C-alpha positions in Angstrom: 103.0 -138.1 -26.2 104.9 -134.9 -25.8 107.9 -134.4 -23.5 106.0 -132.6 -20.8 103.3 -135.3 -20.6 106.0 -138.0 -20.5 107.8 -136.2 -17.7 104.6 -135.8 -15.8 103.8 -139.4 -16.0 107.3 -140.6 -15.0 107.4 -138.1 -12.2 104.1 -139.3 -10.8 105.2 -142.9 -11.2 108.5 -142.4 -9.4 106.6 -141.0 -6.4 103.9 -143.6 -6.3 105.2 -144.8 -2.9 103.1 -142.2 -1.3 99.5 -141.2 -1.7 98.0 -137.8 -2.4 98.0 -135.3 -5.3 101.4 -133.9 -6.4 102.1 -130.6 -8.0 104.3 -130.9 -11.2 106.9 -128.1 -11.5 107.7 -127.9 -15.1 111.3 -126.7 -14.7 113.3 -127.5 -11.6 116.8 -126.4 -10.6 118.4 -128.5 -7.9 120.7 -126.0 -6.1 122.7 -128.6 -4.2 124.5 -131.7 -5.5 128.0 -133.0 -5.1 130.2 -134.4 -7.9 133.2 -136.6 -7.4 134.9 -139.5 -9.1 136.1 -142.2 -6.8 138.0 -143.8 -9.7 140.4 -140.9 -10.1 144.0 -141.6 -9.3 144.7 -140.8 -5.7 141.0 -141.1 -4.7 138.9 -138.3 -3.3 138.9 -136.4 0.1 135.2 -137.3 0.5 133.5 -139.7 0.8 135.6 -142.2 2.6 136.1 -145.6 1.0 134.0 -147.2 3.7 131.0 -144.8 3.0 127.9 -146.3 1.5 127.9 -143.6 -1.2 131.5 -144.3 -2.3 131.0 -144.6 -6.0 131.4 -142.1 -8.9 128.9 -139.3 -8.6 129.1 -137.7 -12.0 126.7 -135.6 -14.2 125.4 -138.4 -16.3 124.4 -140.5 -13.3 122.7 -137.5 -11.8 120.8 -136.6 -15.0 119.5 -140.2 -15.4 118.2 -140.0 -11.8 116.8 -136.5 -11.7 115.4 -135.7 -15.1 112.3 -137.9 -14.7 111.3 -135.5 -11.8 111.4 -132.4 -14.0 114.9 -131.4 -13.1 116.5 -129.4 -16.0 119.5 -128.1 -14.2 121.6 -128.4 -11.1 124.3 -126.5 -9.2 127.3 -128.5 -8.0 128.6 -127.6 -4.5 132.2 -128.3 -3.5 133.1 -131.7 -2.0 136.8 -131.2 -1.7 139.2 -128.8 -0.1 141.8 -129.3 -2.8 142.5 -126.1 -4.9 143.0 -128.2 -8.0 139.5 -129.7 -7.7 137.9 -126.4 -8.5 139.4 -126.6 -11.9 138.6 -130.3 -12.3 134.9 -129.7 -11.6 134.7 -126.7 -14.0 136.3 -128.9 -16.7 133.9 -131.7 -15.9 130.7 -129.6 -16.0 131.8 -127.7 -19.1 130.8 -130.8 -21.1 127.6 -131.4 -19.1 125.0 -128.6 -19.6 122.6 -130.0 -17.0 125.1 -128.5 -14.5 124.4 -124.7 -14.6 127.2 -123.7 -12.2 129.6 -124.6 -9.4 130.2 -123.3 -5.9 133.8 -124.0 -5.2 136.2 -124.2 -2.3 138.7 -121.3 -1.7 139.9 -120.2 1.7 139.4 -116.4 2.2 142.4 -114.8 3.9 144.9 -117.2 2.2 147.8 -116.1 0.1 146.3 -117.5 -3.1 142.7 -116.4 -2.7 142.7 -113.3 -4.8 144.6 -114.9 -7.7 142.5 -118.1 -7.6 139.3 -116.0 -7.4 140.3 -114.0 -10.4 141.2 -117.1 -12.4 138.1 -119.0 -11.6 135.7 -116.1 -12.0 136.8 -115.8 -15.6 134.7 -119.0 -16.1 130.9 -118.0 -16.0 130.1 -121.4 -14.5 132.0 -120.5 -11.3 129.3 -119.0 -9.0 131.1 -118.6 -5.7 132.6 -120.4 -2.7 131.5 -122.2 0.4 132.3 -121.2 4.0 131.1 -122.9 7.1 131.4 -126.0 9.3 133.5 -128.1 6.9 137.1 -129.2 6.5 137.8 -128.3 10.2 137.2 -124.6 9.6 135.5 -122.2 11.9 133.8 -119.2 10.4 133.5 -117.5 13.8 137.3 -117.6 14.3 138.0 -116.7 10.7 136.0 -113.5 11.0 138.6 -112.2 13.4 141.1 -112.1 10.5 140.9 -108.8 8.6 142.3 -110.6 5.5 139.4 -113.0 5.6 136.9 -110.2 5.6 138.8 -108.4 2.8 138.5 -111.5 0.6 134.8 -111.8 1.3 134.5 -108.2 0.1 136.3 -109.3 -3.1 133.8 -112.0 -3.5 130.9 -109.5 -3.2 132.6 -107.1 -5.6 132.8 -110.0 -8.1 129.1 -110.5 -7.7 129.7 -114.1 -6.5 127.9 -116.0 -3.8 128.9 -117.4 -0.4 127.3 -120.7 0.5 127.4 -121.9 4.1 127.6 -125.5 5.3 126.2 -127.6 8.1 124.3 -125.0 10.2 124.2 -124.7 14.0 123.6 -121.7 16.2 127.3 -120.7 16.2 127.5 -120.7 12.4 124.2 -118.8 12.0 125.5 -116.1 14.4 128.7 -115.9 12.3 126.8 -115.6 9.1 124.8 -112.8 10.6 128.1 -111.0 11.4 129.2 -111.5 7.7 125.9 -110.1 6.5 126.2 -107.1 8.7 129.7 -106.3 7.7 129.2 -107.0 4.0 125.5 -106.4 3.3 125.8 -106.7 -0.5 127.3 -110.2 -0.3 124.8 -112.7 -1.5 124.7 -115.6 1.0 122.9 -118.9 0.8 122.4 -120.8 4.0 122.6 -124.5 3.3 120.7 -127.4 4.9 117.9 -125.8 6.8 115.8 -126.9 8.6 118.4 -129.6 9.2 120.4 -127.7 11.9 122.2 -129.2 14.8 120.4 -127.5 17.7 121.4 -128.0 21.4 119.1 -128.6 24.3 119.9 -125.1 25.6 116.7 -123.1 25.3 118.5 -119.7 25.1 120.8 -121.0 22.3 117.8 -122.2 20.3 116.0 -118.9 20.9 119.1 -117.1 19.7 119.3 -119.3 16.6 115.8 -118.3 15.5 116.4 -114.7 16.4 119.5 -114.6 14.3 117.7 -116.2 11.3 115.1 -113.5 11.7 117.8 -110.8 11.6 119.3 -112.4 8.6 116.0 -112.3 6.8 116.2 -108.5 6.9 118.9 -108.6 4.3 117.5 -109.3 0.8 120.8 -110.8 -0.3 120.4 -113.8 2.1 118.7 -116.9 0.9 117.9 -120.3 2.5 118.2 -123.7 1.0 115.7 -126.3 2.1 117.9 -129.4 1.9 118.8 -132.4 4.0 115.1 -132.5 5.0 114.4 -136.3 5.4 115.1 -137.9 8.8 115.0 -141.5 9.9 112.5 -142.3 12.7 113.2 -145.6 14.4 114.8 -147.0 11.3 112.9 -146.1 8.1 112.7 -142.6 6.7 109.5 -140.7 7.5 108.1 -139.7 4.0 105.1 -137.8 5.5 105.5 -134.1 4.7 103.5 -133.3 7.8 106.3 -134.6 9.9 108.5 -131.8 8.6 105.9 -129.0 8.3 106.6 -127.2 11.6 110.2 -126.4 10.9 109.7 -125.8 7.2 106.8 -123.4 7.9 109.1 -121.6 10.4 111.8 -121.1 7.7 109.3 -120.2 5.0 107.6 -117.6 7.2 110.9 -116.0 8.2 112.4 -115.7 4.7 109.3 -115.7 2.5 108.6 -117.3 -0.9 111.2 -115.1 -2.7 114.2 -116.4 -0.8 113.8 -120.2 -0.3 115.5 -122.7 -2.7 115.3 -126.4 -3.5 118.4 -128.5 -3.0 118.5 -132.3 -2.9 122.1 -132.7 -1.5 122.5 -135.7 -3.8 124.3 -138.1 -3.4 124.9 -137.3 0.3 121.1 -137.5 0.7 121.3 -141.2 -0.2 122.6 -141.9 3.4 119.0 -141.3 4.6 116.6 -141.4 1.7 116.3 -142.0 -2.1 116.1 -139.1 -4.5 112.4 -140.0 -5.0 111.8 -139.8 -1.2 113.7 -136.6 -0.8 112.0 -134.9 -3.7 108.6 -136.3 -2.7 108.7 -134.9 0.8 109.6 -131.4 -0.3 107.1 -131.5 -3.2 104.3 -132.4 -0.9 105.2 -129.6 1.4 105.4 -127.1 -1.4 102.1 -128.4 -2.8 100.4 -126.2 -0.2 101.8 -123.1 -1.9 100.4 -121.5 -5.1 101.8 -122.1 -8.5 103.9 -118.9 -8.5 105.5 -119.7 -5.2 106.3 -123.3 -6.3 108.0 -121.9 -9.4 110.0 -119.5 -7.3 111.1 -122.3 -5.0 112.1 -124.8 -7.6 113.6 -122.4 -10.2 113.3 -118.6 -10.1 114.8 -117.9 -6.7 117.9 -119.9 -7.7 118.6 -117.3 -10.5 118.4 -114.5 -8.0 120.6 -116.3 -5.5 123.3 -117.7 -7.8 123.0 -115.6 -11.0 123.5 -118.7 -13.1 123.0 -118.6 -16.8 120.9 -121.0 -18.9 122.9 -123.5 -20.9 120.1 -124.9 -23.0 116.5 -124.0 -23.9 115.0 -126.1 -21.2 116.6 -123.9 -18.5 115.4 -120.6 -20.0 
């Protein structure tokens, strides 16, 4: 049995918890995982010791879990505000070619940003930084600082990406302002359609209007991640439960600017990797083969400009 057939069988077996035909993407890039080592001296900023996912999340563990589903590469996204952890992650993934790149944590507007960006950008595995609702930061407030905007311009000039985090209407509005001021900055909006929306009808209407405005910039991409939700206890693995919001995002941004991200191991709070992957795969099964390949691989190249590290990723 050849490798492709073996992968196909293991992928189908891993998803046998749900009925129905499944598409088999041959090469998948997971654009959103987190790496940390809870055994490091001094511990980690996240997750907390009381968290159910508090155990080492390292490339080998991820590879063992994800490869049976056809995953050939992944992008690590910051899980720490410590400057030194940017270098630690880059050293870690240098030895693990399944990780095709890293989105780090630097604070635009800070005294060390320009020097840190120059140093990290020398490593081709460094793909950009994350800004959003994390580490008690406020993108809306930060945009009032000219130095913050200047550093985002440095990011764009370096051809690096800005990922967002934990969307809500306020953050989406702030991202739109970034996109309008720096239109050539590539932006990836994480964790849609899992956005914290208020009961305020006007705010929700504004949220969708701002997403529509963002879709007018070809440098803006959306990551379909954090999709599973629990319904009265167990996670709902029926793709139809999520179709309405997923359709809305897909319709706004189109098949060329949506990406797959598992959010592993943070996703383990709600669903297993098999469940997370199964839900999104069943949704994308409604698309043609070309659209599925864009979603699972090709669009990630346009968004992150990562480079293959082995023949499987080419």
